[in-house]
C-alpha positions in Angstrom: 21.4 -23.6 -6.0 22.7 -20.1 -5.4 22.6 -19.0 -1.8 20.6 -15.8 -1.7 17.3 -14.1 -2.7 17.2 -10.4 -3.6 14.0 -8.4 -2.9 13.3 -5.0 -4.4 10.9 -3.1 -2.1 9.9 0.0 -4.0 7.8 2.2 -1.7 6.2 5.6 -1.7 9.1 7.5 -0.2 12.1 5.3 -0.8 13.5 2.4 -2.7 15.0 -0.5 -0.7 16.8 -3.7 -1.5 17.2 -6.6 0.9 19.2 -9.7 0.6 17.8 -12.8 2.3 19.3 -16.2 3.0 17.5 -19.6 3.1 16.3 -19.1 6.6 14.6 -15.8 5.7 17.3 -13.8 7.6 18.4 -10.4 6.4 22.0 -10.6 5.0 22.2 -7.0 3.7 20.0 -4.0 3.2 20.2 -0.6 1.5 17.7 2.2 1.2 17.5 5.5 -0.7 14.8 8.2 -0.5 13.6 9.9 -3.7 11.7 13.1 -4.4 8.1 13.8 -3.7 6.4 16.2 -6.1 3.3 18.2 -5.2 2.3 20.3 -8.3 -1.0 21.4 -6.7 -2.9 20.7 -3.5 -4.1 17.1 -3.5 -1.8 16.1 -6.3 1.2 13.8 -5.7 3.7 12.7 -8.3 7.0 10.9 -8.6 9.8 10.9 -11.2 9.6 7.4 -12.6 13.2 7.6 -13.8 14.3 8.5 -10.3 12.4 5.5 -9.0 14.3 3.3 -11.4 17.8 4.8 -10.7 17.2 4.6 -6.9 16.0 1.0 -7.1 18.8 -0.3 -9.2 21.3 1.7 -7.2 20.3 0.2 -3.8 20.2 -3.3 -5.4 23.8 -2.9 -6.5 24.8 -1.4 -3.1 23.1 -4.2 -1.2 25.1 -6.9 -3.0 28.3 -5.0 -2.7 27.9 -4.5 1.1 27.5 -8.3 1.5 30.2 -9.2 -0.9 27.7 -11.1 -2.9 28.0 -11.6 -6.6 24.9 -11.5 -8.9 25.6 -15.1 -9.7 25.1 -16.0 -6.0 21.4 -14.9 -6.3 18.9 -17.6 -7.0 16.1 -15.1 -7.9 14.9 -11.6 -7.6 11.4 -10.6 -6.3 9.6 -7.2 -6.6 7.2 -5.6 -4.1 5.9 -2.2 -5.0 3.8 0.7 -4.1 0.5 0.0 -5.8 -1.9 2.0 -8.0 0.8 4.5 -8.9 0.5 5.0 -12.6 3.3 5.3 -15.2 3.0 5.9 -18.9 6.1 5.5 -21.1 7.3 5.4 -24.6 7.9 1.8 -25.8 10.7 2.8 -28.2 12.8 5.0 -25.9 11.7 3.5 -22.5 11.2 7.0 -21.2 8.2 8.2 -19.2 6.0 10.8 -20.9 4.9 12.4 -17.6 5.6 12.1 -13.9 4.1 9.0 -12.3 0.7 9.8 -10.7 0.9 8.4 -7.1 -1.7 6.4 -5.3 -2.3 9.2 -2.9 -3.2 11.6 -5.7 -6.8 13.0 -5.6 -6.9 14.8 -8.9 -9.5 12.5 -10.4 -12.1 12.9 -7.6 -14.5 14.7 -10.0 -14.2 11.9 -12.6 -15.0 9.3 -9.9 -18.0 11.3 -8.8 -19.2 11.5 -12.4 -18.9 7.7 -12.9 -20.8 7.1 -9.7 -23.6 9.6 -10.7 -23.9 7.8 -14.0 -24.6 4.6 -12.2 -21.3 2.7 -13.0 -20.0 2.2 -9.5 -21.8 -1.2 -9.0 -20.3 -2.5 -12.3 -16.8 -1.6 -11.1 -17.4 -3.1 -7.7 -18.9 -6.3 -9.0 -16.1 -7.0 -11.4 -13.0 -5.5 -9.7 -14.0 -5.7 -6.0 -13.0 -2.0 -5.7 -14.9 1.2 -5.1 -14.7 4.0 -7.6 -12.1 6.2 -6.0 -9.1 8.3 -7.2 -6.9 5.9 -5.2 -6.9 3.4 -8.1 -5.0 3.5 -11.4 -7.8 3.5 -13.9 -8.9 7.1 -13.6 -5.2 8.2 -13.2 -4.4 6.6 -16.5 -7.4 8.3 -18.2 -6.2 11.6 -16.8 -2.8 11.1 -18.4 -4.3 10.1 -21.7 -6.5 13.2 -21.7 -4.0 15.8 -20.4 -0.6 14.8 -21.9 -0.5 16.3 -25.5 -0.8 13.5 -28.1 -0.9 10.7 -25.5 -4.3 9.2 -26.4 -3.5 9.1 -30.2 -0.1 7.5 -29.5 -1.6 5.0 -27.1 -4.1 3.9 -29.7 -1.3 3.4 -32.2 0.5 1.1 -29.7 3.4 3.5 -29.1 2.9 3.8 -25.3 3.0 1.4 -22.4 1.1 1.6 -19.1 2.2 0.0 -16.0 2.1 0.2 -12.2 5.5 0.4 -10.6 6.1 -3.4 -10.8 5.6 -3.3 -14.6 7.9 -0.3 -14.9 10.7 -2.0 -12.9 10.2 -5.3 -14.8 10.4 -3.5 -18.2 13.6 -1.6 -17.1 15.3 -4.6 -15.5 14.7 -6.7 -18.6 15.9 -4.0 -21.0 12.4 -3.5 -22.3 11.9 -7.2 -23.2 9.0 -7.9 -20.8 5.9 -5.9 -20.4 3.9 -7.7 -17.7 2.3 -7.3 -14.3 1.0 -9.8 -11.7 -2.6 -10.4 -10.7 -2.3 -8.4 -7.4 -1.2 -5.2 -9.1 -3.7 -5.7 -12.0 -6.4 -6.1 -9.4 -5.8 -2.5 -8.2 -6.4 -0.7 -11.5 -10.2 -0.7 -11.9 -9.6 -2.4 -15.2 -9.2 -6.0 -14.2 -11.9 -8.6 -13.5 -11.0 -10.5 -10.4 -13.4 -13.3 -11.3 -12.2 -14.0 -14.9 -8.6 -12.9 -14.1 -8.4 -10.8 -17.2 -8.6 -7.2 -18.4 -12.3 -6.3 -18.9 -13.5 -4.8 -22.1 -16.5 -3.1 -20.5 -14.4 -1.4 -17.9 -11.8 -0.3 -20.5 -14.7 1.2 -22.5 -16.1 3.1 -19.5 -12.7 4.7 -18.8 -11.6 5.1 -22.4 -8.5 3.0 -22.0 -7.0 1.4 -25.2 -6.1 -2.3 -24.7 -2.8 -1.8 -26.5 -1.4 0.0 -23.5 -1.9 -2.9 -21.1 0.7 -5.4 -19.8 0.3 -9.1 -19.8 -1.1 -10.4 -16.5 0.7 -13.3 -14.9 0.8 -15.1 -11.6 2.7 -13.8 -8.5 5.3 -16.5 -8.5 6.9 -17.5 -11.8 9.9 -16.6 -13.9 8.9 -13.5 -15.9 12.3 -12.9 -17.4 15.9 -12.2 -16.5 17.7 -9.0 -15.7 19.7 -7.5 -18.6 23.3 -8.6 -18.1 24.4 -5.0 -18.4 22.4 -4.0 -15.3 24.2 -6.1 -12.6 26.8 -7.9 -14.7 24.9 -11.2 -14.7 21.4 -12.3 -15.6 19.3 -12.9 -12.6 15.8 -14.6 -12.8 13.0 -12.2 -11.9 10.6 -14.7 -10.3 8.2 -13.0 -7.9 6.0 -9.9 -8.1 3.3 -8.6 -5.8 1.9 -5.3 -4.6 3.5 -4.3 -1.3 0.5 -5.2 0.9 0.0 -8.6 -0.7 3.7 -9.3 -0.4 3.6 -8.3 3.3 0.7 -10.6 3.9 2.6 -13.4 2.3 5.8 -12.5 4.3 3.7 -12.6 7.5 2.7 -16.2 6.6 -0.9 -15.2 6.8 -1.6 -18.0 4.4 -4.7 -19.5 5.9 -8.3 -18.3 5.6 -9.2 -16.0 8.5 -5.6 -14.8 9.1 -5.0 -11.0 9.0 -2.1 -8.5 9.0 -1.8 -4.8 9.2 1.1 -2.7 7.8 1.7 0.6 9.6 3.4 2.8 7.0 2.5 6.1 5.4 -1.0 4.6 5.7 -2.4 1.5 7.2 -3.2 -1.5 5.0 -5.2 -4.4 6.5 -5.7 -7.6 4.7 -7.8 -10.6 5.8 -7.2 -13.8 3.9 -10.5 -15.1 2.4 -9.0 -18.2 0.8 -10.3 -19.1 -2.7 -13.6 -17.3 -2.5 -13.8 -13.5 -3.5 -16.6 -12.4 -1.0 -18.5 -9.2 -1.7 -18.4 -6.5 1.0 -21.4 -4.8 2.5 -19.2 -2.3 4.4 -17.2 -0.7 1.6 -14.2 -2.9 2.0 -12.2 -3.9 -1.1 -12.2 -7.5 -2.3 -8.8 -8.1 -3.9 -6.6 -10.9 -5.2 -4.2 -11.8 -2.4 -1.8 -13.7 -4.7 -1.8 -16.4 -7.4 0.7 -19.4 -7.2 0.3 -21.8 -10.0 -3.4 -22.4 -10.6 -4.4 -21.4 -7.1 -5.8 -18.0 -6.5 -6.3 -16.6 -3.0 -8.5 -13.5 -2.3 -8.6 -11.0 0.6 -10.6 -8.3 2.1 -8.6 -5.1 2.3 -9.2 -1.9 4.2 -7.0 1.1 3.4 -6.3 3.9 5.9 -4.8 6.8 3.9 -2.9 8.6 6.7 -1.3 6.6 9.6 2.4 7.1 10.1 2.2 10.3 8.1 0.3 11.9 11.0 3.4 11.4 13.1 5.5 13.0 10.4 3.2 15.9 10.4 3.6 16.3 14.2 7.4 16.1 13.7 7.9 18.3 10.7 4.8 20.5 10.7 4.2 21.2 14.4 7.7 20.3 15.5 6.6 18.4 18.6 9.7 16.2 18.4 12.8 15.7 16.4 12.4 12.0 15.4 9.4 9.8 14.9 10.6 7.4 17.5 10.3 10.2 20.2 6.5 10.2 19.7 6.2 7.1 21.9 7.8 8.6 25.0 5.9 11.9 24.6 2.5 10.1 24.2 3.3 7.9 27.2 4.0 10.9 29.4 0.2 11.4 29.8 -2.3 8.8 31.0 -4.7 9.5 28.1 -5.5 12.1 25.5 -7.7 14.0 27.9 -10.7 13.8 25.5 -8.8 15.0 22.4 -9.5 13.2 19.1 -7.5 13.8 16.0 -8.9 12.7 12.7 -6.0 12.8 10.2 -8.1 13.0 7.1 -5.5 15.1 5.3 -6.4 13.6 1.9 -9.8 12.3 2.7 -10.9 9.1 4.4 -10.4 5.6 3.1 -12.3 2.5 4.2 -15.0 2.2 5.3 -16.0 5.9 4.5 -14.3 6.6 1.1 -14.9 10.3 1.6 -12.7 12.4 -0.7 -14.0 15.6 0.9 -13.2 14.8 4.5 -10.3 16.8 6.0 -8.1 16.7 9.1 -10.0 17.6 12.3 -9.1 17.9 16.0 -11.8 18.1 18.6 -12.0 18.1 22.4 -9.3 20.8 22.9 -9.1 22.7 26.2 -6.6 25.1 27.8 -5.0 22.1 29.4 -4.3 20.3 26.1 -0.6 20.0 25.3 1.7 18.3 22.7 1.6 15.1 24.7 -2.2 14.8 24.5 -2.2 15.6 20.8 0.5 13.1 20.1 -1.3 10.4 22.1 -4.5 11.3 20.1 -2.5 10.8 16.9 -1.5 7.3 17.9 -5.0 6.5 19.0 -6.3 7.8 15.6 -4.0 5.2 13.8 -5.4 2.4 16.0 -9.1 3.6 15.8 -9.0 3.7 12.0 -7.6 0.2 11.9 -10.1 -1.0 14.4 -13.0 0.3 12.3 -11.7 -1.6 9.3 -11.3 -4.8 11.2 -14.8 -4.5 12.6 -16.1 -4.3 9.0 -14.0 -7.3 8.0 -15.5 -9.4 10.8 -19.0 -8.4 9.8 -18.5 -9.1 6.1 -16.6 -12.3 6.4 -18.2 -13.9 9.4 -14.7 -15.1 10.3 -13.4 -14.8 13.9 -10.1 -13.0 14.3 -7.7 -14.8 16.6 -4.8 -12.3 16.3 -3.5 -9.4 14.2 0.0 -9.7 12.7 1.6 -6.4 12.3 4.6 -4.9 10.4 5.8 -1.6 9.0 8.0 1.0 10.7 5.4 2.2 13.2 4.9 -1.3 14.6 8.1 -0.6 16.6 6.0 1.8 18.7 5.1 -0.4 21.6 2.5 2.1 22.9 0.7 2.2 19.6 0.7 -1.6 19.4 -0.8 -1.8 23.0 -3.5 0.7 22.1 -4.3 -1.3 19.0 -4.7 -4.5 21.0 -6.9 -2.7 23.5 -9.2 -1.3 20.7 -9.4 -4.6 18.8 -9.9 -6.9 21.8 -7.6 -9.4 20.3 -3.8 -9.9 20.6 -1.5 -8.0 18.3 1.6 -10.0 17.3 4.9 -8.4 16.0 7.2 -10.8 14.1 10.9 -11.2 14.5 11.5 -10.1 11.0 9.4 -6.9 10.4 10.6 -6.4 6.8 7.7 -8.6 5.7 7.1 -6.8 2.4 10.5 -7.6 1.1 10.4 -11.0 2.6 7.1 -11.8 0.9 8.6 -10.8 -2.5 11.7 -12.9 -1.8 9.5 -15.9 -0.8 7.4 -15.7 -4.0 10.5 -15.6 -6.1 12.1 -18.4 -4.2 9.1 -20.7 -4.7 9.2 -20.2 -8.4 12.8 -21.4 -8.7 12.7 -24.2 -6.1 14.6 -22.3 -3.4 12.0 -23.6 -0.9 10.0 -26.8 -1.3 6.6 -25.3 -0.7 4.5 -22.7 1.2 4.5 -24.8 4.3 8.3 -24.4 4.6 7.9 -20.6 4.5 5.1 -20.7 7.1 7.3 -22.7 9.5 10.0 -20.0 9.4 7.7 -17.2 10.7 8.5 -16.3 14.4 6.9 -13.9 16.8 9.0 -11.2 18.5 6.4 -9.8 20.9 2.7 -10.2 21.7 0.4 -7.4 22.9 -2.7 -8.6 24.8 -5.8 -6.4 25.3 -5.8 -4.7 28.7 -9.1 -2.7 28.8 -12.7 -3.7 29.3 -15.2 -4.1 26.5 -17.1 -1.0 27.9 -14.1 1.2 27.8 -13.3 0.0 24.3 -16.8 0.8 23.1 -16.6 4.2 24.7 -13.4 5.1 23.0 -14.7 4.0 19.6 -17.9 5.9 20.1 -15.9 9.1 20.7 -13.8 8.4 17.6 -16.9 8.0 15.4 -18.3 11.3 16.7 -15.0 13.0 15.7 -15.0 11.4 12.3 -18.5 12.7 11.7 -17.2 16.3 12.2 -14.5 15.8 9.6 -16.6 14.6 6.8 -17.6 16.5 3.6 -15.5 19.5 4.8 -13.9 20.4 1.4 -17.2 20.8 -0.4 -17.9 24.3 -1.8 -20.6 26.2 0.0 -23.2 27.7 -2.3 -22.6 31.4 -2.8 -18.9 31.3 -1.7 -15.6 30.7 -3.3 -15.4 27.5 -1.2 -12.8 24.8 -1.8 -12.5 21.8 -4.0 -11.7 18.2 -3.8 -8.0 19.1 -4.2 -8.0 21.3 -1.1 -5.9 20.1 1.9 -2.5 18.9 3.0 -0.6 16.9 0.4 2.6 15.9 2.2 1.7 12.3 3.0 5.1 10.9 2.8 6.1 8.2 5.1 7.7 8.2 8.6 10.3 6.3 10.5 11.6 4.7 7.3 8.3 3.2 6.2 7.0 3.3 2.7 3.3 3.0 2.8 1.4 1.5 -0.2 
């Protein structure tokens, strides 16, 4: 058996490749940022060709740094930013438009129309998702309607649709394999999570030709092999999952009731539900956690659109500090936020509100407010948003939460992690290896080729680095969350035109939601 596993971690702001050994240890790592495109307020795009070139570049660089030959790699796994939508020419393999990124809000009006027409319950019942611009379905419809000739070409079978995993798989195999896994399919608004198949009714509601769609496969199997011309040797591609699902797997949150939170561009919380896809009463998402063989596990997910990105805004927009890491010391220089609440709804609010018209708001300012108070309020905002999501998960699942496992670049901020534990009332646990997204992709690939014996062997490798225990009273916790909810109420429905004025639209607002501190978000 070859000695290593290679994980491709394709994120919102950068492409990374990490080489792991049998103990789950990092042998080599390489990362490359790529361009963020903001054509209009609220619109976010990527150059899919740049995603490909950056990803294959860092993979080659990672192997070269370690002196590892492609033949030494047992399998390759892919974890990817989810929902980002790519449409390409099957013959040339070239995109016909920029990728429309998960953060993009251009289809808010389409989502509102679908909801007004009474279709939201159908989508939720079948997909576990809410009708929101976040997901791929309305983005794909926009591309078909706005790229000249796209719809006719799609119906003739000339075009292929995919999320980033499909795009990378297509390119890695030299156009031989057009497939996705269940976790990415489950984020499109087109996939029935109960039948595990593309749904004709949903395709009809969104006007999506079936000929566009990739084959849906499990999260751990051999999908194909890399084209020998890419790395000089054919490597099995054997694991694929959306980044948050991969991170949950890499965190070894493999049992029902276990939860993780990734602190990246946004926050993404998943609670393992086991084999039962429970419905949510509090506007959480029900999603496929992963499929291994015939076993399918489900999860509740809550998405916080802006988390680490608010620290980047303080760094680059307000210039409070030079590096994201400096935010911890600045926030710790004051005892509290002095009554300041910052709601970073720069592109609306995710779970449990799903308000596309909410906008960033700061309340409680006085003459004594300074950069330290605002920075601390920003850290508290990240923790408050996550605490609201986890409260909804507890109510919907009826499952007790013993601890929260954390990862992502911002989990290195000890003050943020302590604030999170305080607001949750349960311990927050940071693992020894925080590159859990890449590790999860590697583990899924390794399972498919027999690199590890079973899931239990993977679970036994997980180790904690630091545990943060709650340090405030229940009354103080409730008081802080009440203040947060009052601030959120003032941020909602802001970007709605006022009758008789020019007003604003759903595309108003800050669009620079790239990551911070090396994290990649969704």
